[in-house]
Structures are given as C-alpha cells and as structure tokens.
N, CA, C and O of each residue as an XYZ file, in Angstrom:
268
protein
N     -13.573    -20.613      8.224
C     -12.203    -20.254      8.563
C     -11.596    -19.477      7.400
O     -11.589    -19.959      6.268
N     -11.098    -18.299      7.668
C     -10.529    -17.442      6.625
C      -9.111    -17.887      6.282
O      -8.346    -18.315      7.146
N      -8.787    -17.774      5.005
C      -7.424    -18.064      4.557
C      -6.587    -16.809      4.665
O      -7.050    -15.723      4.315
N      -5.368    -16.940      5.141
C      -4.474    -15.797      5.292
C      -3.390    -15.800      4.239
O      -2.252    -15.424      4.518
N      -3.723    -16.215      3.048
C      -2.753    -16.240      1.968
C      -3.469    -15.965      0.654
O      -4.681    -16.155      0.557
N      -2.736    -15.523     -0.349
C      -3.372    -15.228     -1.636
C      -3.692    -16.506     -2.409
O      -3.129    -17.569     -2.145
N      -4.590    -16.379     -3.351
C      -4.931    -17.470     -4.256
C      -4.227    -17.232     -5.581
O      -3.971    -16.090     -5.965
N      -3.916    -18.323     -6.277
C      -3.341    -18.237     -7.612
C      -4.367    -18.766     -8.604
O      -4.926    -19.847     -8.419
N      -4.609    -17.992     -9.661
C      -5.548    -18.379    -10.696
C      -4.741    -18.742    -11.938
O      -3.934    -17.943    -12.415
N      -4.956    -19.928    -12.451
C      -4.267    -20.378    -13.646
C      -4.900    -19.721    -14.863
O      -6.087    -19.913    -15.129
N      -4.108    -18.943    -15.606
C      -4.599    -18.265    -16.800
C      -4.328    -19.054    -18.068
O      -4.761    -18.664    -19.152
N      -3.617    -20.157    -17.935
C      -3.278    -20.978    -19.084
C      -1.944    -20.562    -19.694
O      -1.427    -19.483    -19.403
N      -1.400    -21.415    -20.531
C      -0.139    -21.179    -21.229
C       0.994    -20.840    -20.253
O       1.861    -20.022    -20.560
N       0.979    -21.467    -19.091
C       2.044    -21.266    -18.115
C       1.943    -19.977    -17.320
O       2.874    -19.627    -16.595
N       0.823    -19.260    -17.442
C       0.652    -17.996    -16.724
C      -0.320    -18.167    -15.567
O      -1.300    -18.905    -15.667
N      -0.039    -17.480    -14.477
C      -0.969    -17.460    -13.350
C      -0.987    -16.052    -12.766
O      -0.074    -15.260    -12.995
N      -2.041    -15.754    -12.010
C      -2.184    -14.436    -11.407
C      -2.520    -14.628     -9.935
O      -3.356    -15.458     -9.579
N      -1.859    -13.853     -9.088
C      -2.110    -13.913     -7.663
C      -3.229    -12.929     -7.332
O      -3.186    -11.778     -7.768
N      -4.224    -13.363     -6.572
C      -5.310    -12.478     -6.143
C      -5.447    -12.572     -4.630
O      -4.992    -13.539     -4.020
N      -6.058    -11.592     -4.041
C      -6.307    -11.608     -2.622
C      -5.219    -10.961     -1.789
O      -5.224    -11.095     -0.565
N      -4.294    -10.268     -2.411
C      -3.250     -9.596     -1.656
C      -3.779     -8.310     -1.052
O      -4.642     -7.659     -1.640
N      -3.278     -7.940      0.103
C      -3.704     -6.665      0.683
C      -3.190     -5.493     -0.137
O      -2.142     -5.585     -0.775
N      -3.917     -4.410     -0.118
C      -3.495     -3.193     -0.806
C      -3.475     -2.049      0.191
O      -4.137     -2.102      1.227
N      -2.718     -1.029     -0.126
C      -2.705      0.152      0.724
C      -3.171      1.346     -0.103
O      -3.128      1.324     -1.333
N      -3.611      2.371      0.588
C      -4.070      3.584     -0.091
C      -2.896      4.289     -0.756
O      -1.751      4.148     -0.326
N      -3.184      5.040     -1.793
C      -2.174      5.852     -2.477
C      -2.734      7.253     -2.666
O      -3.920      7.434     -2.938
N      -1.861      8.236     -2.516
C      -2.259      9.639     -2.661
C      -1.065     10.462     -3.052
O       0.057      9.958     -3.106
N      -1.301     11.743     -3.331
C      -0.191     12.682     -3.480
C      -0.277     13.650     -2.297
O      -1.175     13.525     -1.465
N       0.626     14.591     -2.217
C       0.675     15.476     -1.048
C      -0.602     16.280     -0.857
O      -0.979     16.571      0.278
N      -1.276     16.646     -1.947
C      -2.506     17.445     -1.848
C      -3.728     16.607     -1.498
O      -4.671     17.119     -0.896
N      -3.728     15.323     -1.864
C      -4.905     14.482     -1.630
C      -4.735     13.557     -0.427
O      -5.543     12.652     -0.222
N      -3.699     13.777      0.361
C      -3.492     13.018      1.601
C      -4.745     13.160      2.464
O      -5.367     14.222      2.453
N      -5.137     12.123      3.211
C      -6.355     12.215      4.029
C      -6.370     13.453      4.936
O      -5.380     13.762      5.599
N      -7.508     14.154      4.951
C      -7.635     15.389      5.737
C      -7.802     15.120      7.226
O      -7.275     15.871      8.047
N      -8.520     14.067      7.589
C      -8.740     13.706      8.999
C      -8.386     12.228      9.196
O      -9.265     11.403      9.442
N      -7.093     11.901      9.087
C      -6.714     10.489      9.207
C      -6.836      9.980     10.640
O      -6.719     10.748     11.595
N      -7.066      8.713     10.774
C      -7.063      8.071     12.084
C      -5.632      7.667     12.416
O      -4.841      7.377     11.518
N      -5.301      7.647     13.691
C      -3.966      7.208     14.103
C      -3.697      5.816     13.529
O      -4.542      4.925     13.615
N      -2.521      5.643     12.949
C      -2.160      4.368     12.333
C      -2.416      4.312     10.842
O      -2.086      3.318     10.195
N      -3.007      5.377     10.278
C      -3.236      5.415      8.838
C      -1.898      5.414      8.112
O      -0.989      6.168      8.461
N      -1.788      4.562      7.099
C      -0.589      4.610      6.283
C      -0.964      4.419      4.824
O      -2.007      3.853      4.498
N      -0.092      4.904      3.959
C      -0.319      4.799      2.530
C       0.918      5.224      1.774
O       1.937      5.583      2.365
N       0.816      5.179      0.470
C       1.942      5.492     -0.395
C       1.703      6.822     -1.092
O       0.686      7.007     -1.760
N       2.656      7.758     -0.932
C       2.571      9.056     -1.604
C       3.234      8.913     -2.970
O       4.455      8.787     -3.065
N       2.421      8.934     -4.027
C       2.949      8.733     -5.379
C       3.723      9.943     -5.888
O       4.478      9.833     -6.854
N       3.544     11.088     -5.252
C       4.270     12.296     -5.643
C       5.704     12.267     -5.117
O       6.636     12.655     -5.821
N       5.878     11.805     -3.877
C       7.205     11.802     -3.256
C       7.869     10.427     -3.276
O       9.042     10.299     -2.927
N       7.124      9.401     -3.681
C       7.607      8.019     -3.695
C       7.967      7.550     -2.279
O       8.935      6.814     -2.086
N       7.171      7.987     -1.290
C       7.400      7.629      0.107
C       6.219      6.871      0.681
O       5.070      7.121      0.317
N       6.509      5.947      1.576
C       5.479      5.323      2.380
C       5.258      6.248      3.565
O       6.219      6.629      4.233
N       3.992      6.625      3.846
C       3.695      7.604      4.889
C       2.828      6.992      5.983
O       2.004      6.114      5.730
N       3.036      7.478      7.209
C       2.337      6.969      8.380
C       1.899      8.139      9.258
O       2.690      9.044      9.523
N       0.649      8.126      9.709
C       0.106      9.161     10.588
C       0.081      8.610     12.007
O      -0.561      7.592     12.265
N       0.778      9.276     12.937
C       0.855      8.797     14.324
C      -0.186      9.447     15.232
O      -0.170      9.236     16.445
N      -1.069     10.217     14.666
C      -2.083     10.917     15.445
C      -1.803     12.402     15.544
O      -2.696     13.180     15.877
N      -0.563     12.809     15.258
C      -0.187     14.222     15.292
C       0.585     14.662     14.056
O       0.397     15.780     13.575
N       1.448     13.799     13.540
C       2.315     14.151     12.409
C       2.381     13.016     11.403
O       2.163     11.850     11.733
N       2.690     13.389     10.159
C       2.972     12.412      9.119
C       4.456     12.087      9.154
O       5.296     12.983      9.238
N       4.770     10.807      9.089
C       6.155     10.347      8.972
C       6.286      9.628      7.637
O       5.332      9.006      7.168
N       7.443      9.708      7.035
C       7.607      9.063      5.734
C       8.906      8.273      5.681
O       9.887      8.587      6.354
N       8.871      7.252      4.866
C      10.046      6.413      4.609
C      10.224      6.352      3.108
O       9.326      5.916      2.389
N      11.373      6.785      2.633
C      11.655      6.793      1.205
C      11.764      5.362      0.679
O      12.374      4.499      1.309
N      11.176      5.135     -0.457
C      11.256      3.817     -1.096
C      12.399      3.846     -2.093
O      12.612      4.852     -2.771
N      13.121      2.768     -2.183
C      14.258      2.680     -3.085
C      13.988      1.640     -4.156
O      13.424      0.583     -3.875
N      14.382      1.934     -5.366
C      14.214      0.985     -6.458
C      15.366     -0.011     -6.494
O      15.257     -1.053     -7.141
N      16.461      0.288     -5.815
C      17.618     -0.611     -5.815
C      17.416     -1.784     -4.886
O      16.903     -1.625     -3.779
N      17.813     -2.950     -5.326
C      17.656     -4.146     -4.501
C      19.021     -4.612     -4.090
O      19.144     -5.613     -3.384
C-alpha cells in the first residue's frame, strides 16, 4: 500500500527534512516542451508563471510573492 504523504527525516539538533513531495517541471520560454502532452504543466522560471498546455495553447498564471 503506497503512502500519500511525505516522510520527515530527523537530521538532529531539532532539524528535520521533508522528503517525498511531488515536483513539477521547470523551464524558461525557450526550453518549454516542444511537443507537450495535453495536461502538461510546469513553472516558467523566466516569467515566474505556472504554465499549462491544454492541447492547443499555453496558459499561464502569475505567481505572487505576497501572502
């Protein structure tokens, strides 16, 4: 049975590290996938946008540093 949560590794001295988190692809505008599959998403480090390919066009959502 697979676990659907990250693991925490105790590094000692009150420190721990989370492992097992999902990651997404990162690219810039020039290295964006050339033949993406529908549903491909990733982070454009050049524009600071999360991008999504719907099968015909790229859509982007601007990321904000403000909380």
